[in-house]
C-alpha positions as CSV (number, residue, x, y, z in Angstrom):
1,M,55.7,-117.4,-40.5
2,Y,58.8,-115.2,-41.1
3,S,60.9,-115.9,-44.2
4,A,63.7,-114.2,-46.1
5,H,61.3,-113.5,-48.9
6,N,59.0,-111.6,-46.4
7,A,62.0,-109.6,-45.1
8,V,62.9,-108.5,-48.6
9,R,59.3,-107.5,-49.4
10,Y,59.1,-105.6,-46.1
11,D,62.3,-103.7,-46.9
12,E,60.8,-102.8,-50.3
13,I,57.7,-101.4,-48.6
14,Q,59.9,-99.3,-46.2
15,F,62.0,-98.0,-49.1
16,E,58.9,-97.2,-51.2
17,L,57.3,-95.3,-48.3
18,M,60.5,-93.3,-47.7
19,M,60.7,-92.4,-51.4
20,Q,57.1,-91.3,-51.5
21,L,57.5,-89.1,-48.4
22,G,60.7,-87.7,-49.9
23,D,58.8,-86.7,-53.0
24,Y,56.4,-84.7,-50.8
25,V,59.3,-83.1,-48.9
26,S,60.9,-82.1,-52.2
27,Q,57.6,-80.3,-53.1
28,G,57.9,-78.3,-49.9
29,I,55.3,-80.3,-47.9
30,P,56.3,-80.7,-44.3
31,L,56.1,-84.0,-42.4
32,Y,55.2,-84.5,-38.8
33,F,55.4,-87.6,-36.5
34,E,53.5,-87.3,-33.2
35,N,53.3,-83.5,-33.6
36,R,57.0,-83.1,-34.2
37,P,58.6,-82.0,-37.5
38,S,60.1,-85.1,-39.1
39,T,62.0,-86.6,-42.1
40,P,61.0,-89.5,-44.3
41,R,63.7,-91.6,-42.6
42,D,62.5,-90.7,-39.1
43,I,58.9,-91.6,-39.9
44,V,59.9,-95.0,-41.4
45,N,62.2,-95.7,-38.4
46,N,59.5,-94.7,-35.9
47,L,56.9,-96.9,-37.7
48,M,59.3,-99.8,-37.6
49,T,60.2,-99.4,-33.9
50,N,56.7,-98.9,-32.8
51,Q,55.1,-101.9,-34.5
52,D,52.7,-102.6,-31.7
53,E,51.2,-99.1,-32.2
54,V,48.8,-98.1,-34.9
55,Y,49.6,-94.8,-36.8
56,M,47.5,-93.0,-39.3
57,A,48.8,-90.7,-42.0
58,D,46.7,-87.5,-42.2
59,Y,47.0,-85.6,-45.4
60,V,46.1,-82.0,-44.4
61,R,44.8,-79.6,-47.0
62,D,44.7,-75.8,-46.8
63,D,41.5,-73.8,-47.4
64,R,42.1,-74.0,-51.2
65,G,42.4,-77.8,-51.2
66,N,46.1,-78.0,-51.6
67,L,48.1,-80.5,-49.6
68,S,49.8,-78.5,-46.9
69,Q,51.3,-81.1,-44.6
70,I,51.4,-84.8,-43.8
71,R,51.0,-85.9,-40.1
72,Y,51.5,-89.4,-38.6
73,D,49.7,-89.7,-35.3
74,R,49.1,-92.7,-33.1
75,V,45.5,-93.9,-33.2
76,G,45.7,-97.2,-31.2
77,P,45.9,-99.4,-29.4
78,P,45.3,-97.3,-26.2
79,E,48.1,-96.9,-23.8
80,R,48.2,-99.5,-21.1
81,E,47.9,-98.5,-17.5
82,N,50.5,-99.9,-15.1
């Protein structure tokens, strides 16, 4: 059931994710959404508008083990055929 309390909590989660991603960007770590360079705001907006899709954040490391990029790619559900 939807309530105003749930909406506030949902907004807090969105804001928190945007801030976390912004911290990574400020450290020089690039973000990608579906293979395209992206911003924290774009990622959160895409996740919100594609709520029927499932996305996974992939924290990619370089050969020394340092975080080199964060990628959001769709993992499900499969696309429906017409």
